[in-house]
C-alpha positions as CSV (number, residue, x, y, z in Angstrom):
1,M,-45.6,-37.2,-26.8
2,K,-45.7,-38.6,-30.3
3,F,-48.6,-38.4,-32.8
4,T,-48.6,-40.8,-35.7
5,I,-50.8,-39.9,-38.7
6,V,-51.6,-42.7,-41.1
7,T,-52.8,-41.2,-44.4
8,V,-52.7,-41.5,-48.2
9,F,-52.0,-37.8,-48.4
10,P,-48.8,-37.3,-46.3
11,D,-48.0,-33.9,-47.8
12,M,-51.3,-32.5,-46.6
13,I,-50.4,-33.3,-43.0
14,K,-46.9,-31.9,-43.5
15,E,-48.3,-28.6,-44.6
16,I,-50.8,-28.2,-41.8
17,S,-48.4,-29.2,-39.1
18,S,-45.7,-26.7,-40.1
19,W,-47.5,-23.6,-38.9
20,G,-48.2,-21.7,-35.7
21,V,-47.8,-23.0,-32.2
22,F,-47.9,-26.6,-33.2
23,G,-45.2,-26.1,-35.8
24,K,-43.1,-24.4,-33.2
25,A,-43.6,-27.2,-30.7
26,L,-42.4,-29.7,-33.3
27,S,-39.3,-27.7,-34.1
28,N,-38.6,-27.4,-30.3
29,S,-39.1,-31.2,-29.9
30,N,-41.8,-30.7,-27.3
31,I,-43.9,-33.1,-29.3
32,E,-43.1,-35.5,-32.2
33,M,-45.0,-36.1,-35.4
34,E,-44.7,-39.2,-37.6
35,I,-46.5,-39.1,-40.9
36,V,-47.1,-42.6,-42.4
37,N,-48.0,-43.0,-46.0
38,L,-50.4,-45.9,-46.0
39,R,-49.4,-46.8,-49.5
40,D,-46.0,-47.9,-48.2
41,Y,-47.9,-51.0,-46.7
42,T,-49.3,-52.1,-50.1
43,H,-47.7,-54.7,-52.4
44,D,-49.1,-54.0,-55.9
45,R,-47.5,-51.8,-58.4
46,H,-50.3,-49.2,-58.2
47,K,-50.1,-49.1,-54.4
48,T,-53.8,-49.6,-54.0
49,T,-55.4,-48.7,-50.7
50,D,-59.1,-48.9,-51.7
51,D,-61.5,-51.2,-53.6
52,Y,-65.2,-51.6,-54.6
53,V,-67.9,-52.1,-52.0
54,Y,-69.1,-55.6,-51.4
55,G,-72.8,-55.9,-52.0
56,G,-72.9,-53.0,-54.5
57,G,-73.1,-49.3,-54.0
58,S,-71.3,-46.1,-55.0
59,G,-67.8,-45.1,-53.9
60,M,-64.8,-47.0,-52.7
61,V,-63.8,-48.5,-49.3
62,M,-60.3,-48.5,-47.9
63,K,-58.8,-52.0,-47.7
64,P,-57.9,-53.7,-44.4
65,E,-54.5,-55.1,-45.3
66,P,-52.4,-51.9,-45.3
67,F,-53.8,-50.8,-41.9
68,Y,-53.1,-54.3,-40.4
69,E,-49.6,-54.4,-41.8
70,F,-48.9,-51.0,-40.5
71,M,-50.1,-51.9,-37.0
72,D,-48.0,-55.1,-37.1
73,D,-45.0,-52.9,-37.7
74,Y,-46.0,-50.1,-35.3
75,S,-47.0,-52.3,-32.4
76,S,-43.6,-54.1,-32.5
77,K,-41.8,-50.8,-31.9
78,N,-44.2,-48.9,-29.6
79,A,-46.1,-49.4,-26.4
80,G,-48.8,-47.5,-24.5
81,Y,-50.4,-46.2,-27.7
82,R,-54.0,-45.3,-28.4
83,V,-55.5,-45.6,-31.9
84,V,-58.1,-43.0,-32.9
85,Y,-60.3,-43.1,-36.0
86,P,-61.8,-39.6,-36.9
87,S,-65.3,-40.3,-38.2
88,P,-68.7,-38.5,-38.3
89,Q,-70.2,-41.7,-36.7
90,G,-68.0,-41.3,-33.6
91,K,-68.5,-39.8,-30.2
92,H,-68.2,-36.0,-30.3
93,F,-64.7,-34.9,-29.5
94,T,-64.6,-32.5,-26.5
95,S,-62.1,-30.6,-24.4
96,E,-62.3,-33.4,-21.8
97,D,-61.3,-35.9,-24.5
98,A,-58.3,-33.7,-25.5
99,H,-57.2,-33.5,-21.9
100,R,-57.6,-37.2,-21.4
101,L,-55.7,-38.2,-24.6
102,A,-52.9,-35.8,-23.8
103,K,-51.9,-38.3,-21.0
104,Y,-50.8,-40.9,-23.6
105,D,-47.3,-41.0,-24.9
106,N,-48.3,-42.3,-28.3
107,I,-51.5,-41.6,-30.3
108,V,-52.2,-43.1,-33.8
109,F,-54.7,-41.5,-36.1
110,F,-56.2,-43.6,-39.0
111,C,-57.3,-41.1,-41.7
112,G,-60.1,-42.6,-43.7
113,R,-61.1,-41.6,-47.3
114,Y,-63.8,-42.3,-49.8
115,E,-66.7,-44.2,-48.2
116,G,-64.6,-45.0,-45.2
117,I,-62.6,-48.0,-44.0
118,D,-63.3,-51.7,-44.2
119,E,-65.2,-52.5,-41.0
120,R,-62.6,-55.1,-40.0
121,V,-60.1,-52.3,-39.4
122,M,-62.3,-51.1,-36.5
123,N,-60.8,-54.1,-34.5
124,L,-57.6,-52.1,-34.4
125,V,-59.3,-48.8,-33.3
126,D,-59.6,-47.8,-29.6
127,E,-61.8,-44.7,-30.2
128,E,-64.0,-43.4,-33.0
129,L,-64.3,-39.6,-32.5
130,S,-66.1,-36.9,-34.5
131,I,-65.5,-33.2,-34.6
132,G,-69.1,-32.5,-35.6
133,D,-72.2,-33.7,-37.4
134,F,-70.9,-33.1,-40.9
135,V,-68.8,-35.0,-43.4
136,T,-65.3,-34.0,-44.6
137,S,-63.6,-35.5,-47.7
138,G,-61.1,-37.3,-45.4
139,G,-59.9,-37.8,-41.9
140,E,-56.8,-35.6,-42.2
141,L,-58.4,-32.3,-41.2
142,P,-60.4,-33.8,-38.3
143,A,-57.2,-35.6,-37.1
144,M,-55.2,-32.4,-37.1
145,V,-58.0,-30.5,-35.3
146,M,-57.8,-33.2,-32.6
147,V,-53.9,-33.2,-32.6
148,D,-53.8,-29.4,-32.1
149,A,-56.4,-29.6,-29.3
150,I,-54.6,-32.5,-27.5
151,G,-51.1,-31.0,-28.0
152,R,-52.1,-27.8,-26.1
153,Y,-52.4,-29.9,-22.9
154,R,-48.8,-31.1,-23.1
155,P,-46.1,-29.1,-21.2
156,G,-44.0,-26.8,-23.3
157,V,-46.4,-26.6,-26.3
158,I,-48.1,-23.4,-25.2
159,G,-45.6,-20.8,-23.8
160,S,-47.8,-20.1,-20.7
161,F,-50.1,-22.8,-19.4
162,E,-52.2,-20.0,-18.0
163,S,-53.3,-19.4,-21.6
164,V,-54.6,-23.0,-21.7
165,E,-56.4,-22.6,-18.4
166,N,-58.2,-19.5,-19.6
167,D,-59.3,-21.2,-22.9
168,S,-63.0,-21.8,-23.4
169,F,-64.1,-25.2,-22.1
170,Y,-61.0,-25.8,-19.9
171,N,-63.1,-25.2,-16.7
172,G,-66.4,-26.1,-18.3
173,M,-67.2,-22.5,-19.3
174,L,-66.6,-20.2,-22.2
175,D,-63.7,-17.8,-22.2
176,H,-64.4,-14.1,-21.1
177,E,-64.2,-11.2,-23.6
178,N,-60.8,-10.1,-24.6
179,Y,-59.5,-6.7,-25.8
180,T,-56.3,-5.2,-27.0
181,R,-55.1,-1.7,-28.2
182,P,-56.4,0.8,-29.1
183,D,-58.6,1.4,-26.1
184,E,-61.1,3.1,-28.4
185,Y,-61.9,2.3,-32.0
186,R,-64.7,3.8,-34.1
187,G,-66.5,4.8,-30.9
188,M,-66.2,1.3,-29.4
189,K,-64.4,1.5,-26.0
190,V,-62.6,-1.2,-24.0
191,P,-64.5,-1.6,-20.6
192,E,-63.0,0.9,-18.1
193,I,-62.4,-1.8,-15.5
194,L,-59.9,-3.6,-17.8
195,L,-57.9,-0.4,-17.9
196,S,-58.0,0.2,-14.2
197,G,-54.9,-1.9,-13.2
198,N,-56.9,-3.3,-10.3
199,H,-56.3,-7.0,-10.9
200,K,-58.8,-8.2,-8.2
201,L,-61.6,-6.2,-9.9
202,I,-60.5,-7.4,-13.3
203,D,-60.5,-11.0,-12.2
204,D,-64.0,-10.7,-10.7
205,E,-65.2,-9.0,-13.9
206,R,-63.8,-11.7,-16.1
207,K,-65.4,-14.5,-14.0
208,K,-68.8,-12.8,-14.3
209,N,-68.3,-12.3,-18.0
210,S,-67.3,-15.9,-18.5
211,L,-70.4,-17.1,-16.7
212,F,-72.6,-14.7,-18.5
213,R,-71.3,-15.7,-21.9
214,T,-71.7,-19.4,-21.1
215,I,-75.3,-19.0,-19.9
216,I,-76.2,-16.9,-23.0
217,K,-74.2,-18.7,-25.7
218,R,-74.0,-22.3,-24.4
219,P,-76.7,-23.0,-21.7
220,D,-76.1,-26.7,-22.3
221,L,-72.6,-26.3,-20.7
222,F,-74.1,-24.3,-17.8
223,Y,-76.6,-27.0,-17.0
224,K,-73.7,-29.5,-16.7
225,M,-71.7,-27.3,-14.3
226,D,-71.2,-28.5,-10.7
227,L,-71.1,-25.0,-9.2
228,D,-68.7,-24.4,-6.3
229,Q,-69.1,-21.6,-3.7
230,E,-67.0,-19.2,-5.7
231,N,-69.1,-19.6,-8.9
232,K,-72.3,-19.3,-6.9
233,K,-71.1,-16.0,-5.5
234,T,-70.2,-14.8,-9.0
235,I,-73.7,-15.6,-10.2
236,V,-75.2,-13.7,-7.3
237,K,-73.1,-10.6,-8.2
238,L,-74.1,-10.9,-11.8
239,I,-77.8,-11.1,-11.0
240,K,-77.5,-8.2,-8.7
241,E,-75.8,-6.1,-11.3
242,L,-78.3,-7.0,-14.0
243,Y,-81.2,-6.2,-11.6
244,S,-79.6,-2.9,-10.6
245,N,-79.1,-1.9,-14.3
246,A,-82.7,-2.8,-15.1
247,E,-84.1,-0.4,-12.5
């Protein structure tokens, strides 16, 4: 899989992408990253990528020409790509979007700046996605958040795919509680069942904990769940335990 990030701050992307699991995946060639300096597609000596807003108003808007010239070049060399524009006006980016986009071999991110991009550039965009109802100073950070989330669904990026399957949102629920050594710290103990070595009991406990956390923290996710027989049984066990503890 190849990610192409189009930006006026290429060094910013280089720094972010060189760390952690994602940096390791790049060095192992499990995924590719191409960082494109949008200024390379300008023709004036100042390499201008923005201009004043037509109709008046504060701020600057990114010009259409560099984006179009980049796509002329890119589309002649690549096929089966998807162009994503990170924007607070876009649809909220979710785990389902990350899973879906991971099926593409090539994804291009247009990183906006200033007051955004010339509206004509949107003719090149397949998806406008937002990481939340707030504004960042540019599209680079939102793009890399999405790249990291998408990359996790590609084989070889995460050492064990079981880690991905246990992530929050993978199955529509939040992840269960997790603990590590020491088993007691400042009077706070790891639940005994997790130390028991009984994997069946531990698995049951984690399912209950995952459901409970989802209901308490993100009831909106719980409302959307299409509960199978196993999850229904888990809810029954959870209610019985809560009822028993309340007596």
